[in-house]
PDB file of N, CA, C and O in Angstrom:
ATOM      1  N   MET A   1      -1.748 -33.739  -7.381  1.00  0.00           N
ATOM      2  CA  MET A   1      -1.531 -32.318  -7.225  1.00  0.00           C
ATOM      3  C   MET A   1      -1.787 -31.653  -8.574  1.00  0.00           C
ATOM      4  O   MET A   1      -1.100 -31.958  -9.549  1.00  0.00           O
ATOM      5  N   GLY A   2      -2.761 -30.754  -8.646  1.00  0.00           N
ATOM      6  CA  GLY A   2      -3.099 -30.083  -9.896  1.00  0.00           C
ATOM      7  C   GLY A   2      -2.380 -28.751 -10.035  1.00  0.00           C
ATOM      8  O   GLY A   2      -1.782 -28.241  -9.088  1.00  0.00           O
ATOM      9  N   ILE A   3      -2.453 -28.217 -11.214  1.00  0.00           N
ATOM     10  CA  ILE A   3      -1.855 -26.915 -11.481  1.00  0.00           C
ATOM     11  C   ILE A   3      -2.859 -25.839 -11.079  1.00  0.00           C
ATOM     12  O   ILE A   3      -4.017 -25.869 -11.497  1.00  0.00           O
ATOM     13  N   LYS A   4      -2.410 -24.907 -10.279  1.00  0.00           N
ATOM     14  CA  LYS A   4      -3.287 -23.834  -9.829  1.00  0.00           C
ATOM     15  C   LYS A   4      -3.192 -22.663 -10.798  1.00  0.00           C
ATOM     16  O   LYS A   4      -2.126 -22.354 -11.332  1.00  0.00           O
ATOM     17  N   LYS A   5      -4.320 -22.030 -11.005  1.00  0.00           N
ATOM     18  CA  LYS A   5      -4.383 -20.894 -11.909  1.00  0.00           C
ATOM     19  C   LYS A   5      -3.731 -19.674 -11.275  1.00  0.00           C
ATOM     20  O   LYS A   5      -3.932 -19.394 -10.093  1.00  0.00           O
ATOM     21  N   LYS A   6      -2.953 -18.954 -12.068  1.00  0.00           N
ATOM     22  CA  LYS A   6      -2.299 -17.729 -11.609  1.00  0.00           C
ATOM     23  C   LYS A   6      -3.368 -16.669 -11.338  1.00  0.00           C
ATOM     24  O   LYS A   6      -4.298 -16.506 -12.128  1.00  0.00           O
ATOM     25  N   ILE A   7      -3.236 -15.959 -10.233  1.00  0.00           N
ATOM     26  CA  ILE A   7      -4.178 -14.918  -9.841  1.00  0.00           C
ATOM     27  C   ILE A   7      -3.583 -13.557 -10.187  1.00  0.00           C
ATOM     28  O   ILE A   7      -2.406 -13.308  -9.922  1.00  0.00           O
ATOM     29  N   GLU A   8      -4.378 -12.688 -10.769  1.00  0.00           N
ATOM     30  CA  GLU A   8      -3.915 -11.338 -11.086  1.00  0.00           C
ATOM     31  C   GLU A   8      -4.815 -10.319 -10.405  1.00  0.00           C
ATOM     32  O   GLU A   8      -6.040 -10.394 -10.497  1.00  0.00           O
ATOM     33  N   CYS A   9      -4.193  -9.372  -9.724  1.00  0.00           N
ATOM     34  CA  CYS A   9      -4.943  -8.298  -9.084  1.00  0.00           C
ATOM     35  C   CYS A   9      -5.391  -7.302 -10.134  1.00  0.00           C
ATOM     36  O   CYS A   9      -4.757  -7.136 -11.176  1.00  0.00           O
ATOM     37  N   LYS A  10      -6.496  -6.646  -9.834  1.00  0.00           N
ATOM     38  CA  LYS A  10      -6.920  -5.552 -10.696  1.00  0.00           C
ATOM     39  C   LYS A  10      -5.929  -4.415 -10.516  1.00  0.00           C
ATOM     40  O   LYS A  10      -5.539  -4.120  -9.386  1.00  0.00           O
ATOM     41  N   PRO A  11      -5.511  -3.771 -11.594  1.00  0.00           N
ATOM     42  CA  PRO A  11      -4.523  -2.690 -11.471  1.00  0.00           C
ATOM     43  C   PRO A  11      -5.102  -1.489 -10.734  1.00  0.00           C
ATOM     44  O   PRO A  11      -6.314  -1.272 -10.747  1.00  0.00           O
ATOM     45  N   PRO A  12      -4.237  -0.710 -10.093  1.00  0.00           N
ATOM     46  CA  PRO A  12      -4.722   0.477  -9.386  1.00  0.00           C
ATOM     47  C   PRO A  12      -5.268   1.515 -10.358  1.00  0.00           C
ATOM     48  O   PRO A  12      -4.944   1.503 -11.545  1.00  0.00           O
ATOM     49  N   ASP A  13      -6.093   2.405  -9.842  1.00  0.00           N
ATOM     50  CA  ASP A  13      -6.706   3.460 -10.652  1.00  0.00           C
ATOM     51  C   ASP A  13      -5.764   4.660 -10.736  1.00  0.00           C
ATOM     52  O   ASP A  13      -5.824   5.568  -9.907  1.00  0.00           O
ATOM     53  N   TRP A  14      -4.891   4.651 -11.752  1.00  0.00           N
ATOM     54  CA  TRP A  14      -3.939   5.755 -11.922  1.00  0.00           C
ATOM     55  C   TRP A  14      -4.575   6.963 -12.585  1.00  0.00           C
ATOM     56  O   TRP A  14      -3.949   8.020 -12.667  1.00  0.00           O
ATOM     57  N   SER A  15      -5.806   6.829 -13.060  1.00  0.00           N
ATOM     58  CA  SER A  15      -6.462   7.961 -13.711  1.00  0.00           C
ATOM     59  C   SER A  15      -7.071   8.928 -12.702  1.00  0.00           C
ATOM     60  O   SER A  15      -7.440  10.046 -13.061  1.00  0.00           O
ATOM     61  N   ASN A  16      -7.179   8.516 -11.464  1.00  0.00           N
ATOM     62  CA  ASN A  16      -7.754   9.365 -10.430  1.00  0.00           C
ATOM     63  C   ASN A  16      -6.699  10.357  -9.938  1.00  0.00           C
ATOM     64  O   ASN A  16      -5.703   9.935  -9.351  1.00  0.00           O
ATOM     65  N   PRO A  17      -6.887  11.678 -10.161  1.00  0.00           N
ATOM     66  CA  PRO A  17      -5.866  12.657  -9.761  1.00  0.00           C
ATOM     67  C   PRO A  17      -5.616  12.688  -8.256  1.00  0.00           C
ATOM     68  O   PRO A  17      -4.502  12.986  -7.824  1.00  0.00           O
ATOM     69  N   THR A  18      -6.625  12.389  -7.462  1.00  0.00           N
ATOM     70  CA  THR A  18      -6.450  12.372  -6.007  1.00  0.00           C
ATOM     71  C   THR A  18      -5.504  11.247  -5.600  1.00  0.00           C
ATOM     72  O   THR A  18      -4.646  11.432  -4.736  1.00  0.00           O
ATOM     73  N   ASN A  19      -5.665  10.073  -6.228  1.00  0.00           N
ATOM     74  CA  ASN A  19      -4.761   8.955  -5.949  1.00  0.00           C
ATOM     75  C   ASN A  19      -3.328   9.318  -6.321  1.00  0.00           C
ATOM     76  O   ASN A  19      -2.399   9.059  -5.556  1.00  0.00           O
ATOM     77  N   LEU A  20      -3.151   9.911  -7.486  1.00  0.00           N
ATOM     78  CA  LEU A  20      -1.806  10.280  -7.944  1.00  0.00           C
ATOM     79  C   LEU A  20      -1.153  11.312  -7.033  1.00  0.00           C
ATOM     80  O   LEU A  20       0.026  11.193  -6.703  1.00  0.00           O
ATOM     81  N   GLU A  21      -1.908  12.315  -6.631  1.00  0.00           N
ATOM     82  CA  GLU A  21      -1.354  13.357  -5.765  1.00  0.00           C
ATOM     83  C   GLU A  21      -0.926  12.774  -4.424  1.00  0.00           C
ATOM     84  O   GLU A  21       0.167  13.067  -3.940  1.00  0.00           O
ATOM     85  N   ALA A  22      -1.780  11.953  -3.825  1.00  0.00           N
ATOM     86  CA  ALA A  22      -1.449  11.332  -2.539  1.00  0.00           C
ATOM     87  C   ALA A  22      -0.247  10.399  -2.672  1.00  0.00           C
ATOM     88  O   ALA A  22       0.644  10.407  -1.824  1.00  0.00           O
ATOM     89  N   TYR A  23      -0.222   9.593  -3.738  1.00  0.00           N
ATOM     90  CA  TYR A  23       0.888   8.671  -3.978  1.00  0.00           C
ATOM     91  C   TYR A  23       2.202   9.435  -4.128  1.00  0.00           C
ATOM     92  O   TYR A  23       3.192   9.108  -3.474  1.00  0.00           O
ATOM     93  N   ASN A  24       2.210  10.448  -4.989  1.00  0.00           N
ATOM     94  CA  ASN A  24       3.431  11.234  -5.209  1.00  0.00           C
ATOM     95  C   ASN A  24       3.915  11.912  -3.941  1.00  0.00           C
ATOM     96  O   ASN A  24       5.112  11.916  -3.654  1.00  0.00           O
ATOM     97  N   TRP A  25       2.999  12.480  -3.184  1.00  0.00           N
ATOM     98  CA  TRP A  25       3.381  13.151  -1.943  1.00  0.00           C
ATOM     99  C   TRP A  25       4.018  12.142  -0.980  1.00  0.00           C
ATOM    100  O   TRP A  25       5.066  12.411  -0.393  1.00  0.00           O
ATOM    101  N   CYS A  26       3.383  10.994  -0.827  1.00  0.00           N
ATOM    102  CA  CYS A  26       3.900   9.984   0.103  1.00  0.00           C
ATOM    103  C   CYS A  26       5.289   9.502  -0.307  1.00  0.00           C
ATOM    104  O   CYS A  26       6.189   9.428   0.530  1.00  0.00           O
ATOM    105  N   ILE A  27       5.470   9.178  -1.577  1.00  0.00           N
ATOM    106  CA  ILE A  27       6.765   8.696  -2.049  1.00  0.00           C
ATOM    107  C   ILE A  27       7.835   9.757  -1.820  1.00  0.00           C
ATOM    108  O   ILE A  27       8.938   9.437  -1.379  1.00  0.00           O
ATOM    109  N   ASN A  28       7.525  11.003  -2.113  1.00  0.00           N
ATOM    110  CA  ASN A  28       8.488  12.092  -1.931  1.00  0.00           C
ATOM    111  C   ASN A  28       8.778  12.416  -0.468  1.00  0.00           C
ATOM    112  O   ASN A  28       9.761  13.095  -0.170  1.00  0.00           O
ATOM    113  N   HIS A  29       7.938  11.939   0.443  1.00  0.00           N
ATOM    114  CA  HIS A  29       8.137  12.203   1.870  1.00  0.00           C
ATOM    115  C   HIS A  29       8.434  10.933   2.671  1.00  0.00           C
ATOM    116  O   HIS A  29       8.289  10.922   3.893  1.00  0.00           O
ATOM    117  N   GLY A  30       8.844   9.873   1.990  1.00  0.00           N
ATOM    118  CA  GLY A  30       9.317   8.671   2.675  1.00  0.00           C
ATOM    119  C   GLY A  30       8.244   7.741   3.198  1.00  0.00           C
ATOM    120  O   GLY A  30       8.543   6.867   4.011  1.00  0.00           O
ATOM    121  N   VAL A  31       7.010   7.896   2.762  1.00  0.00           N
ATOM    122  CA  VAL A  31       5.947   6.972   3.159  1.00  0.00           C
ATOM    123  C   VAL A  31       5.785   5.976   2.022  1.00  0.00           C
ATOM    124  O   VAL A  31       5.403   6.351   0.913  1.00  0.00           O
ATOM    125  N   THR A  32       6.073   4.705   2.293  1.00  0.00           N
ATOM    126  CA  THR A  32       5.952   3.680   1.267  1.00  0.00           C
ATOM    127  C   THR A  32       4.987   2.597   1.720  1.00  0.00           C
ATOM    128  O   THR A  32       4.863   2.306   2.910  1.00  0.00           O
ATOM    129  N   ILE A  33       4.313   2.012   0.752  1.00  0.00           N
ATOM    130  CA  ILE A  33       3.335   0.967   1.047  1.00  0.00           C
ATOM    131  C   ILE A  33       3.604  -0.198   0.109  1.00  0.00           C
ATOM    132  O   ILE A  33       3.658  -0.034  -1.110  1.00  0.00           O
ATOM    133  N   GLY A  34       3.770  -1.375   0.695  1.00  0.00           N
ATOM    134  CA  GLY A  34       4.043  -2.573  -0.094  1.00  0.00           C
ATOM    135  C   GLY A  34       3.048  -3.670   0.216  1.00  0.00           C
ATOM    136  O   GLY A  34       2.425  -3.676   1.278  1.00  0.00           O
ATOM    137  N   CYS A  35       2.901  -4.593  -0.711  1.00  0.00           N
ATOM    138  CA  CYS A  35       1.980  -5.721  -0.567  1.00  0.00           C
ATOM    139  C   CYS A  35       2.775  -7.016  -0.564  1.00  0.00           C
ATOM    140  O   CYS A  35       3.673  -7.209  -1.383  1.00  0.00           O
ATOM    141  N   PHE A  36       2.440  -7.894   0.357  1.00  0.00           N
ATOM    142  CA  PHE A  36       3.151  -9.157   0.486  1.00  0.00           C
ATOM    143  C   PHE A  36       2.169 -10.318   0.452  1.00  0.00           C
ATOM    144  O   PHE A  36       1.169 -10.314   1.169  1.00  0.00           O
ATOM    145  N   ALA A  37       2.454 -11.298  -0.372  1.00  0.00           N
ATOM    146  CA  ALA A  37       1.605 -12.483  -0.467  1.00  0.00           C
ATOM    147  C   ALA A  37       1.591 -13.226   0.862  1.00  0.00           C
ATOM    148  O   ALA A  37       2.608 -13.301   1.552  1.00  0.00           O
ATOM    149  N   THR A  38       0.441 -13.771   1.213  1.00  0.00           N
ATOM    150  CA  THR A  38       0.330 -14.497   2.473  1.00  0.00           C
ATOM    151  C   THR A  38       0.637 -15.980   2.328  1.00  0.00           C
ATOM    152  O   THR A  38       0.805 -16.685   3.323  1.00  0.00           O
ATOM    153  N   THR A  39       0.710 -16.457   1.072  1.00  0.00           N
ATOM    154  CA  THR A  39       1.078 -17.848   0.815  1.00  0.00           C
ATOM    155  C   THR A  39       2.054 -17.883  -0.350  1.00  0.00           C
ATOM    156  O   THR A  39       2.055 -16.963  -1.169  1.00  0.00           O
ATOM    157  N   PRO A  40       2.888 -18.921  -0.451  1.00  0.00           N
ATOM    158  CA  PRO A  40       3.837 -18.999  -1.556  1.00  0.00           C
ATOM    159  C   PRO A  40       3.148 -19.399  -2.861  1.00  0.00           C
ATOM    160  O   PRO A  40       2.048 -19.953  -2.856  1.00  0.00           O
ATOM    161  N   GLY A  41       3.808 -19.111  -3.962  1.00  0.00           N
ATOM    162  CA  GLY A  41       3.329 -19.553  -5.265  1.00  0.00           C
ATOM    163  C   GLY A  41       2.549 -18.490  -6.015  1.00  0.00           C
ATOM    164  O   GLY A  41       2.317 -17.387  -5.519  1.00  0.00           O
ATOM    165  N   PHE A  42       2.150 -18.854  -7.228  1.00  0.00           N
ATOM    166  CA  PHE A  42       1.442 -17.922  -8.096  1.00  0.00           C
ATOM    167  C   PHE A  42      -0.059 -17.915  -7.860  1.00  0.00           C
ATOM    168  O   PHE A  42      -0.748 -17.044  -8.390  1.00  0.00           O
ATOM    169  N   ALA A  43      -0.584 -18.839  -7.096  1.00  0.00           N
ATOM    170  CA  ALA A  43      -2.024 -18.927  -6.883  1.00  0.00           C
ATOM    171  C   ALA A  43      -2.449 -18.212  -5.601  1.00  0.00           C
ATOM    172  O   ALA A  43      -3.516 -18.492  -5.055  1.00  0.00           O
ATOM    173  N   ASN A  44      -1.634 -17.310  -5.134  1.00  0.00           N
ATOM    174  CA  ASN A  44      -1.969 -16.590  -3.916  1.00  0.00           C
ATOM    175  C   ASN A  44      -3.214 -15.733  -4.129  1.00  0.00           C
ATOM    176  O   ASN A  44      -3.350 -15.061  -5.151  1.00  0.00           O
ATOM    177  N   ARG A  45      -4.103 -15.763  -3.171  1.00  0.00           N
ATOM    178  CA  ARG A  45      -5.348 -15.008  -3.276  1.00  0.00           C
ATOM    179  C   ARG A  45      -5.457 -13.904  -2.236  1.00  0.00           C
ATOM    180  O   ARG A  45      -6.388 -13.100  -2.298  1.00  0.00           O
ATOM    181  N   THR A  46      -4.548 -13.843  -1.298  1.00  0.00           N
ATOM    182  CA  THR A  46      -4.610 -12.805  -0.266  1.00  0.00           C
ATOM    183  C   THR A  46      -3.229 -12.209  -0.015  1.00  0.00           C
ATOM    184  O   THR A  46      -2.203 -12.868  -0.183  1.00  0.00           O
ATOM    185  N   TRP A  47      -3.237 -10.943   0.392  1.00  0.00           N
ATOM    186  CA  TRP A  47      -2.011 -10.198   0.665  1.00  0.00           C
ATOM    187  C   TRP A  47      -2.173  -9.413   1.946  1.00  0.00           C
ATOM    188  O   TRP A  47      -3.286  -9.091   2.361  1.00  0.00           O
ATOM    189  N   GLN A  48      -1.043  -9.107   2.568  1.00  0.00           N
ATOM    190  CA  GLN A  48      -1.004  -8.166   3.675  1.00  0.00           C
ATOM    191  C   GLN A  48      -0.309  -6.909   3.177  1.00  0.00           C
ATOM    192  O   GLN A  48       0.477  -6.952   2.230  1.00  0.00           O
ATOM    193  N   ILE A  49      -0.605  -5.800   3.822  1.00  0.00           N
ATOM    194  CA  ILE A  49      -0.042  -4.517   3.428  1.00  0.00           C
ATOM    195  C   ILE A  49       0.927  -4.061   4.505  1.00  0.00           C
ATOM    196  O   ILE A  49       0.622  -4.116   5.696  1.00  0.00           O
ATOM    197  N   GLU A  50       2.113  -3.605   4.068  1.00  0.00           N
ATOM    198  CA  GLU A  50       3.101  -3.062   5.002  1.00  0.00           C
ATOM    199  C   GLU A  50       3.321  -1.583   4.677  1.00  0.00           C
ATOM    200  O   GLU A  50       3.635  -1.219   3.544  1.00  0.00           O
ATOM    201  N   VAL A  51       3.150  -0.745   5.700  1.00  0.00           N
ATOM    202  CA  VAL A  51       3.359   0.692   5.558  1.00  0.00           C
ATOM    203  C   VAL A  51       4.648   1.045   6.286  1.00  0.00           C
ATOM    204  O   VAL A  51       4.849   0.652   7.435  1.00  0.00           O
ATOM    205  N   THR A  52       5.521   1.788   5.612  1.00  0.00           N
ATOM    206  CA  THR A  52       6.729   2.317   6.246  1.00  0.00           C
ATOM    207  C   THR A  52       6.589   3.832   6.267  1.00  0.00           C
ATOM    208  O   THR A  52       6.535   4.484   5.224  1.00  0.00           O
ATOM    209  N   ALA A  53       6.531   4.379   7.489  1.00  0.00           N
ATOM    210  CA  ALA A  53       6.393   5.827   7.671  1.00  0.00           C
ATOM    211  C   ALA A  53       7.153   6.247   8.912  1.00  0.00           C
ATOM    212  O   ALA A  53       7.082   5.591   9.951  1.00  0.00           O
ATOM    213  N   ASN A  54       7.873   7.333   8.797  1.00  0.00           N
ATOM    214  CA  ASN A  54       8.670   7.843   9.915  1.00  0.00           C
ATOM    215  C   ASN A  54       9.609   6.786  10.479  1.00  0.00           C
ATOM    216  O   ASN A  54       9.832   6.734  11.689  1.00  0.00           O
ATOM    217  N   GLY A  55      10.156   5.949   9.615  1.00  0.00           N
ATOM    218  CA  GLY A  55      11.109   4.932  10.033  1.00  0.00           C
ATOM    219  C   GLY A  55      10.489   3.712  10.704  1.00  0.00           C
ATOM    220  O   GLY A  55      11.212   2.822  11.150  1.00  0.00           O
ATOM    221  N   LYS A  56       9.163   3.658  10.782  1.00  0.00           N
ATOM    222  CA  LYS A  56       8.486   2.526  11.415  1.00  0.00           C
ATOM    223  C   LYS A  56       7.741   1.722  10.363  1.00  0.00           C
ATOM    224  O   LYS A  56       7.137   2.274   9.443  1.00  0.00           O
ATOM    225  N   LYS A  57       7.796   0.403  10.519  1.00  0.00           N
ATOM    226  CA  LYS A  57       7.066  -0.486   9.620  1.00  0.00           C
ATOM    227  C   LYS A  57       5.849  -1.038  10.351  1.00  0.00           C
ATOM    228  O   LYS A  57       5.940  -1.496  11.490  1.00  0.00           O
ATOM    229  N   ILE A  58       4.718  -0.985   9.675  1.00  0.00           N
ATOM    230  CA  ILE A  58       3.473  -1.482  10.253  1.00  0.00           C
ATOM    231  C   ILE A  58       2.875  -2.476   9.264  1.00  0.00           C
ATOM    232  O   ILE A  58       2.646  -2.140   8.102  1.00  0.00           O
ATOM    233  N   LEU A  59       2.623  -3.703   9.727  1.00  0.00           N
ATOM    234  CA  LEU A  59       2.029  -4.747   8.897  1.00  0.00           C
ATOM    235  C   LEU A  59       0.538  -4.841   9.218  1.00  0.00           C
ATOM    236  O   LEU A  59       0.155  -4.908  10.386  1.00  0.00           O
ATOM    237  N   SER A  60      -0.285  -4.848   8.201  1.00  0.00           N
ATOM    238  CA  SER A  60      -1.730  -4.907   8.425  1.00  0.00           C
ATOM    239  C   SER A  60      -2.100  -6.215   9.120  1.00  0.00           C
ATOM    240  O   SER A  60      -1.561  -7.273   8.793  1.00  0.00           O
ATOM    241  N   PRO A  61      -3.015  -6.139  10.073  1.00  0.00           N
ATOM    242  CA  PRO A  61      -3.467  -7.364  10.734  1.00  0.00           C
ATOM    243  C   PRO A  61      -4.436  -8.146   9.850  1.00  0.00           C
ATOM    244  O   PRO A  61      -4.676  -9.332  10.076  1.00  0.00           O
ATOM    245  N   LYS A  62      -4.985  -7.478   8.851  1.00  0.00           N
ATOM    246  CA  LYS A  62      -5.981  -8.072   7.967  1.00  0.00           C
ATOM    247  C   LYS A  62      -5.339  -8.475   6.646  1.00  0.00           C
ATOM    248  O   LYS A  62      -4.329  -7.902   6.237  1.00  0.00           O
ATOM    249  N   GLU A  63      -5.927  -9.460   5.986  1.00  0.00           N
ATOM    250  CA  GLU A  63      -5.507  -9.862   4.652  1.00  0.00           C
ATOM    251  C   GLU A  63      -6.495  -9.303   3.638  1.00  0.00           C
ATOM    252  O   GLU A  63      -7.686  -9.185   3.924  1.00  0.00           O
ATOM    253  N   TYR A  64      -6.000  -8.958   2.454  1.00  0.00           N
ATOM    254  CA  TYR A  64      -6.822  -8.351   1.409  1.00  0.00           C
ATOM    255  C   TYR A  64      -6.801  -9.214   0.165  1.00  0.00           C
ATOM    256  O   TYR A  64      -5.774  -9.800  -0.179  1.00  0.00           O
ATOM    257  N   GLY A  65      -7.935  -9.290  -0.507  1.00  0.00           N
ATOM    258  CA  GLY A  65      -8.062 -10.078  -1.723  1.00  0.00           C
ATOM    259  C   GLY A  65      -7.834  -9.242  -2.970  1.00  0.00           C
ATOM    260  O   GLY A  65      -7.488  -8.064  -2.887  1.00  0.00           O
ATOM    261  N   ILE A  66      -8.033  -9.866  -4.129  1.00  0.00           N
ATOM    262  CA  ILE A  66      -7.734  -9.199  -5.396  1.00  0.00           C
ATOM    263  C   ILE A  66      -8.629  -7.993  -5.659  1.00  0.00           C
ATOM    264  O   ILE A  66      -8.227  -7.075  -6.375  1.00  0.00           O
ATOM    265  N   ASP A  67      -9.820  -7.979  -5.100  1.00  0.00           N
ATOM    266  CA  ASP A  67     -10.741  -6.874  -5.355  1.00  0.00           C
ATOM    267  C   ASP A  67     -10.532  -5.678  -4.438  1.00  0.00           C
ATOM    268  O   ASP A  67     -10.889  -4.556  -4.798  1.00  0.00           O
ATOM    269  N   ASN A  68      -9.961  -5.899  -3.265  1.00  0.00           N
ATOM    270  CA  ASN A  68      -9.847  -4.780  -2.329  1.00  0.00           C
ATOM    271  C   ASN A  68      -8.417  -4.414  -1.947  1.00  0.00           C
ATOM    272  O   ASN A  68      -8.213  -3.575  -1.070  1.00  0.00           O
ATOM    273  N   LEU A  69      -7.426  -5.024  -2.586  1.00  0.00           N
ATOM    274  CA  LEU A  69      -6.032  -4.735  -2.251  1.00  0.00           C
ATOM    275  C   LEU A  69      -5.637  -3.302  -2.636  1.00  0.00           C
ATOM    276  O   LEU A  69      -5.245  -2.516  -1.773  1.00  0.00           O
ATOM    277  N   TYR A  70      -5.737  -2.966  -3.902  1.00  0.00           N
ATOM    278  CA  TYR A  70      -5.299  -1.632  -4.334  1.00  0.00           C
ATOM    279  C   TYR A  70      -6.198  -0.505  -3.829  1.00  0.00           C
ATOM    280  O   TYR A  70      -5.686   0.569  -3.513  1.00  0.00           O
ATOM    281  N   PRO A  71      -7.517  -0.701  -3.738  1.00  0.00           N
ATOM    282  CA  PRO A  71      -8.307   0.358  -3.104  1.00  0.00           C
ATOM    283  C   PRO A  71      -7.847   0.658  -1.672  1.00  0.00           C
ATOM    284  O   PRO A  71      -7.849   1.814  -1.247  1.00  0.00           O
ATOM    285  N   LYS A  72      -7.454  -0.387  -0.927  1.00  0.00           N
ATOM    286  CA  LYS A  72      -6.965  -0.169   0.437  1.00  0.00           C
ATOM    287  C   LYS A  72      -5.608   0.522   0.419  1.00  0.00           C
ATOM    288  O   LYS A  72      -5.354   1.399   1.245  1.00  0.00           O
ATOM    289  N   VAL A  73      -4.732   0.144  -0.510  1.00  0.00           N
ATOM    290  CA  VAL A  73      -3.419   0.791  -0.615  1.00  0.00           C
ATOM    291  C   VAL A  73      -3.597   2.293  -0.849  1.00  0.00           C
ATOM    292  O   VAL A  73      -2.950   3.108  -0.191  1.00  0.00           O
ATOM    293  N   PHE A  74      -4.469   2.652  -1.781  1.00  0.00           N
ATOM    294  CA  PHE A  74      -4.670   4.076  -2.063  1.00  0.00           C
ATOM    295  C   PHE A  74      -5.416   4.782  -0.942  1.00  0.00           C
ATOM    296  O   PHE A  74      -5.223   5.979  -0.728  1.00  0.00           O
ATOM    297  N   GLU A  75      -6.254   4.065  -0.233  1.00  0.00           N
ATOM    298  CA  GLU A  75      -6.882   4.641   0.957  1.00  0.00           C
ATOM    299  C   GLU A  75      -5.805   5.011   1.982  1.00  0.00           C
ATOM    300  O   GLU A  75      -5.883   6.061   2.620  1.00  0.00           O
ATOM    301  N   LEU A  76      -4.816   4.154   2.131  1.00  0.00           N
ATOM    302  CA  LEU A  76      -3.721   4.432   3.065  1.00  0.00           C
ATOM    303  C   LEU A  76      -2.848   5.580   2.582  1.00  0.00           C
ATOM    304  O   LEU A  76      -2.449   6.428   3.380  1.00  0.00           O
ATOM    305  N   TYR A  77      -2.543   5.622   1.281  1.00  0.00           N
ATOM    306  CA  TYR A  77      -1.782   6.756   0.749  1.00  0.00           C
ATOM    307  C   TYR A  77      -2.519   8.061   1.026  1.00  0.00           C
ATOM    308  O   TYR A  77      -1.905   9.040   1.448  1.00  0.00           O
ATOM    309  N   LYS A  78      -3.825   8.084   0.793  1.00  0.00           N
ATOM    310  CA  LYS A  78      -4.613   9.298   1.029  1.00  0.00           C
ATOM    311  C   LYS A  78      -4.666   9.642   2.516  1.00  0.00           C
ATOM    312  O   LYS A  78      -4.662  10.818   2.881  1.00  0.00           O
ATOM    313  N   PHE A  79      -4.716   8.618   3.376  1.00  0.00           N
ATOM    314  CA  PHE A  79      -4.715   8.854   4.819  1.00  0.00           C
ATOM    315  C   PHE A  79      -3.443   9.582   5.242  1.00  0.00           C
ATOM    316  O   PHE A  79      -3.507  10.594   5.939  1.00  0.00           O
ATOM    317  N   TYR A  80      -2.292   9.069   4.822  1.00  0.00           N
ATOM    318  CA  TYR A  80      -1.024   9.696   5.206  1.00  0.00           C
ATOM    319  C   TYR A  80      -0.859  11.068   4.558  1.00  0.00           C
ATOM    320  O   TYR A  80      -0.318  11.982   5.180  1.00  0.00           O
ATOM    321  N   TYR A  81      -1.309  11.221   3.342  1.00  0.00           N
ATOM    322  CA  TYR A  81      -1.262  12.514   2.656  1.00  0.00           C
ATOM    323  C   TYR A  81      -2.074  13.551   3.429  1.00  0.00           C
ATOM    324  O   TYR A  81      -1.596  14.657   3.683  1.00  0.00           O
ATOM    325  N   ASN A  82      -3.289  13.196   3.799  1.00  0.00           N
ATOM    326  CA  ASN A  82      -4.171  14.119   4.523  1.00  0.00           C
ATOM    327  C   ASN A  82      -3.689  14.380   5.951  1.00  0.00           C
ATOM    328  O   ASN A  82      -3.876  15.476   6.479  1.00  0.00           O
ATOM    329  N   LYS A  83      -3.079  13.394   6.563  1.00  0.00           N
ATOM    330  CA  LYS A  83      -2.633  13.540   7.953  1.00  0.00           C
ATOM    331  C   LYS A  83      -1.391  14.430   8.061  1.00  0.00           C
ATOM    332  O   LYS A  83      -1.300  15.244   8.979  1.00  0.00           O
ATOM    333  N   TYR A  84      -0.444  14.289   7.148  1.00  0.00           N
ATOM    334  CA  TYR A  84       0.846  14.983   7.291  1.00  0.00           C
ATOM    335  C   TYR A  84       1.074  16.130   6.300  1.00  0.00           C
ATOM    336  O   TYR A  84       2.048  16.869   6.445  1.00  0.00           O
ATOM    337  N   ASN A  85       0.219  16.296   5.315  1.00  0.00           N
ATOM    338  CA  ASN A  85       0.433  17.347   4.330  1.00  0.00           C
ATOM    339  C   ASN A  85      -0.054  18.687   4.877  1.00  0.00           C
ATOM    340  O   ASN A  85       0.040  19.705   4.192  1.00  0.00           O
TER     341      ASN A  85
END
């Protein structure tokens, strides 16, 4: 059994004002989005996304990798911002 390399996701783009506005609006209105590893340990390469909105939790049917996790999270924040704002 070898040692697996720790995987790090690319950080979200906080410099984008549209991302920040959508994120802030969602947090202030009870829409939260979390990421959960699909396997145990530090070498996890895929995550699922859970959205909590209007008291309902929705788990993504798809798994996301290190390159598309945060872009999808912010896509969801913008979706809820545009839908309910």
